[in-house]
C-alpha angles and dihedrals in degrees: 000000000000119000108245092213090058087054090048090057089063088067094054121087137188122256114202117229134175093265108028145333120270133196116247118213125213089259090052089052093054091048090053090048087054092051092051093045090054088056091047092049093050107111091201093066109108124233092243097068099163131215096310091053091052090051091051092051090047088052090050092052092050092047093052089050089050091050090050089052090052093051098042104022127226137261087272103043141028121233114278112228093216092054092046089052092052091051094047095047093048093048090056097038095065099025089247093147092061090049091049091053091049092049098046093100090054097049125100112277091250092067099038128103095251092070107100101222098037093042089067092049092049090046090057091047092050093051090052090050096049090060081085108080096217092055093045089053091051093050092047093052098041109027113017093098089064092061092069086068096038090056089057096051113129093235103091096205093051095044091048091049090050090049090053091053091045091054092047091052092052100044111031106068104041102190093044092049093047091051092047094049092047091055097039101034100126102050094034097056092038088059093039094052099043102036102033113019091041096038116134088224112095099213092046092052093046095048091046093053090050093048092047089056091049091052098045096042093053110104093222088063097050093122091050090050094052090050093048095049091049092068120093090202090058091048092053091051091053093046089053090051089054086060093055114120090230112091094203090056090047091053094049090047091050092058088060097037091057088064090061091050095045095049106117092200100051114174111242092250091056092050090047092055093047092049092048090053097035098115093047093047094048091048090050094050092048089069098031107113141147126240090241127042112264118178095194092051091050091048092050091048092049090052092050091050090049093050093049094044092053096050116115 
């Protein structure tokens, strides 16, 4: 059985000094990454950095690649838990992760999110990091708006990975998400409705409808849900989704539409729309079934039909 510490030595490298070479540990590597990121983040650094600056940025790129190898292993060796722990602890100790996120736009293209292969690695790293509530809150407040564009990238793997991170950010830490949505309701749902629910891309639309249901049906978001189902514009979007030719999208849309119908305090404009479309809705629900028998679905559908039929 291989000695894990022998494997760990593969991730150490020698740094030449005037007197002698010394071995750099994973923690040392992260500290050096932090030092170089501080230089990169310094707004006072001029554009014409010179040869030494180029060498420092080349060193930074190599270090980030080394850190990635520690966390994910290589074709020759699996990740070593002790080394991963060192890297993680050092990233959080000096707030280096936050600095890395801030500096991503300034990094060489090979280490930025837009690169297909590395984007997936960084996506995995980010999802691990946002398990910590403080980091998730920071990403929500500072970077969530970017994900509306990432999810629409033409590269399917990258867009799917971004969608997975987006969902994790909006469902893992209940109190943080509820607070964020309460303070950012207008712009968030404007972007969500136009860029995701009304996207021309099938998978984006389907995932968005499912995520919307997960958000609104969570008890911690009850205030958000009441606000969302009080909007006639939102109702019209969901009614259009019910008309989609895709049955999976119709089903996900139904789980949100039923909240409009079940709302005991419907605004007059919501009731007016439902009454105006009552015959069409009742006809639609009469033939709206699942492939497999589902008692909860049938009960929900019966309640929706009852609520619409009794409107006056």
